[in-house]
C-alpha positions as CSV (number, residue, x, y, z in Angstrom):
1,M,-61.4,-61.2,-7.8
2,N,-60.3,-64.3,-5.9
3,R,-60.0,-62.7,-2.5
4,E,-58.5,-65.7,-0.8
5,L,-55.7,-65.9,-3.4
6,L,-55.1,-62.2,-3.2
7,I,-54.9,-62.2,0.6
8,A,-52.6,-65.2,0.5
9,E,-50.3,-63.5,-1.9
10,W,-50.3,-60.3,0.2
11,R,-49.4,-62.3,3.3
12,R,-46.5,-63.9,1.3
13,A,-45.3,-60.3,0.5
14,Q,-45.5,-59.3,4.1
15,E,-43.6,-62.4,5.2
16,A,-40.8,-61.8,2.7
17,L,-40.6,-58.2,3.9
18,G,-40.3,-59.4,7.5
19,S,-37.6,-61.9,6.5
20,A,-35.7,-59.1,4.7
21,R,-35.8,-57.0,7.8
22,V,-34.5,-59.9,10.1
23,L,-31.8,-60.8,7.6
24,T,-30.6,-57.2,7.4
25,E,-30.5,-57.0,11.2
26,R,-28.4,-60.2,11.3
27,G,-26.0,-59.2,8.6
28,Y,-27.1,-61.6,5.8
29,Y,-27.2,-58.8,3.2
30,A,-27.4,-60.8,0.0
31,D,-30.3,-62.9,1.4
32,S,-32.0,-59.8,2.6
33,V,-31.8,-58.2,-0.9
34,A,-33.3,-61.4,-2.4
35,R,-36.2,-61.4,0.2
36,A,-36.8,-57.7,-0.4
37,Y,-37.3,-58.5,-4.1
38,Y,-39.7,-61.3,-3.3
39,A,-41.7,-58.9,-1.1
40,I,-42.1,-56.6,-4.1
41,F,-42.8,-59.5,-6.5
42,H,-45.6,-60.9,-4.3
43,A,-47.1,-57.4,-3.7
44,A,-47.1,-56.9,-7.5
45,K,-48.9,-60.3,-7.9
46,T,-51.4,-59.2,-5.3
47,S,-52.3,-56.0,-7.2
48,L,-52.7,-58.1,-10.4
49,H,-55.0,-60.5,-8.5
50,S,-57.3,-57.6,-7.8
51,H,-57.9,-57.5,-11.6
52,D,-58.1,-61.3,-11.9
53,V,-54.8,-61.3,-13.7
54,I,-52.7,-64.4,-12.9
55,A,-49.0,-64.1,-13.8
56,Q,-46.6,-66.8,-12.5
57,T,-43.2,-66.0,-13.9
58,H,-41.1,-63.0,-12.8
59,S,-41.1,-61.6,-16.3
60,A,-44.8,-62.0,-16.7
61,V,-45.5,-60.2,-13.4
62,R,-43.4,-57.3,-14.5
63,A,-45.1,-57.2,-17.9
64,M,-48.6,-57.5,-16.6
65,F,-48.0,-55.0,-13.8
66,G,-46.9,-52.5,-16.5
67,L,-49.8,-53.3,-18.7
68,H,-52.7,-53.6,-16.3
69,L,-51.6,-51.1,-13.6
70,V,-49.1,-48.6,-14.9
71,K,-50.3,-48.1,-18.5
72,S,-53.9,-47.9,-17.2
73,G,-52.9,-45.1,-14.9
74,E,-54.0,-47.0,-11.7
75,I,-50.5,-47.1,-10.4
76,E,-47.9,-44.3,-11.0
77,A,-45.1,-45.2,-13.4
78,Q,-42.5,-44.7,-10.7
79,W,-43.6,-48.0,-9.1
80,A,-42.6,-50.1,-12.0
81,K,-38.9,-49.2,-11.3
82,P,-38.5,-51.1,-8.0
83,L,-40.0,-54.2,-9.6
84,G,-37.6,-54.1,-12.5
85,E,-34.5,-53.0,-10.6
86,S,-34.9,-55.4,-7.7
87,V,-35.0,-58.5,-9.9
88,D,-31.4,-57.7,-11.1
89,A,-30.2,-57.4,-7.5
90,R,-32.0,-60.6,-6.5
91,L,-30.4,-62.5,-9.4
92,A,-27.0,-61.3,-8.3
93,A,-27.7,-62.1,-4.7
94,D,-28.9,-65.6,-5.5
95,Y,-26.6,-66.6,-8.3
96,D,-23.3,-64.6,-8.3
97,P,-21.1,-65.6,-5.4
98,E,-18.5,-63.0,-6.3
99,I,-20.9,-60.1,-5.6
100,T,-21.3,-59.0,-2.0
101,F,-23.9,-56.7,-0.6
102,T,-23.3,-54.1,2.1
103,K,-25.5,-53.2,5.0
104,K,-26.3,-49.9,3.2
105,Q,-27.5,-51.8,0.1
106,A,-29.6,-54.2,2.1
107,Q,-31.2,-51.3,3.9
108,A,-31.9,-49.5,0.7
109,A,-33.5,-52.7,-0.8
110,L,-35.6,-53.0,2.4
111,R,-36.7,-49.4,2.2
112,D,-37.7,-49.8,-1.4
113,A,-39.7,-52.9,-0.6
114,R,-41.5,-51.2,2.3
115,A,-42.4,-48.2,0.1
116,F,-43.6,-50.5,-2.7
117,L,-45.8,-52.5,-0.3
118,S,-47.1,-49.3,1.2
119,R,-48.2,-48.1,-2.3
120,I,-49.8,-51.5,-3.1
121,R,-51.6,-51.5,0.2
122,S,-53.1,-48.1,-0.5
123,Y,-54.1,-49.3,-3.9
124,L,-55.8,-52.4,-2.5
125,L,-57.6,-50.4,0.2
126,A,-58.9,-48.0,-2.5
127,N,-60.1,-51.0,-4.6
128,G,-62.3,-52.9,-2.2
129,L,-60.1,-54.6,0.4
130,N,-60.3,-53.6,4.0
131,R,-57.6,-53.2,6.7
132,S,-58.4,-56.4,8.5
133,E,-57.9,-58.4,5.3
134,L,-54.5,-56.9,4.8
135,A,-53.4,-57.2,8.4
136,I,-50.8,-59.7,9.3
137,G,-52.3,-62.3,11.5
138,K,-53.7,-65.8,11.6
139,R,-54.4,-67.4,8.3
140,K,-55.7,-70.6,7.0
141,K,-52.8,-73.1,6.8
142,K,-52.5,-75.1,3.6
143,K,-50.1,-78.0,4.1
144,H,-47.3,-78.4,1.7
145,G,-46.4,-81.9,0.6
């Protein structure tokens, strides 16, 4: 397991969750729904990294999550649902200007993302990571560009 990559992916999930919360509070509901999806997406990638499975595309993450975590019985089948359903909402939020999202929908997406991250956090803690590794805090900065 590449711990550094796993932790970086987990932090990305946490950042997306925080962004979704702020966007909901400020009334940017479509953007909040999209960020909630990315919190779930990055958390799912984190769980795959714990098995040294690298999946880059959205569809590959969904497929590999189902294969390596749900079908193996390591994660309950109910947790595949938020990953699949949230992608449809994210696509609508990002690409369909005629669809609007309500505060209630954004709050539901945020609630689903929090629950998903909580389940993945429990999974990671049960599989060799510790609380300090999963805590939000300072991290190594890698420059972009």
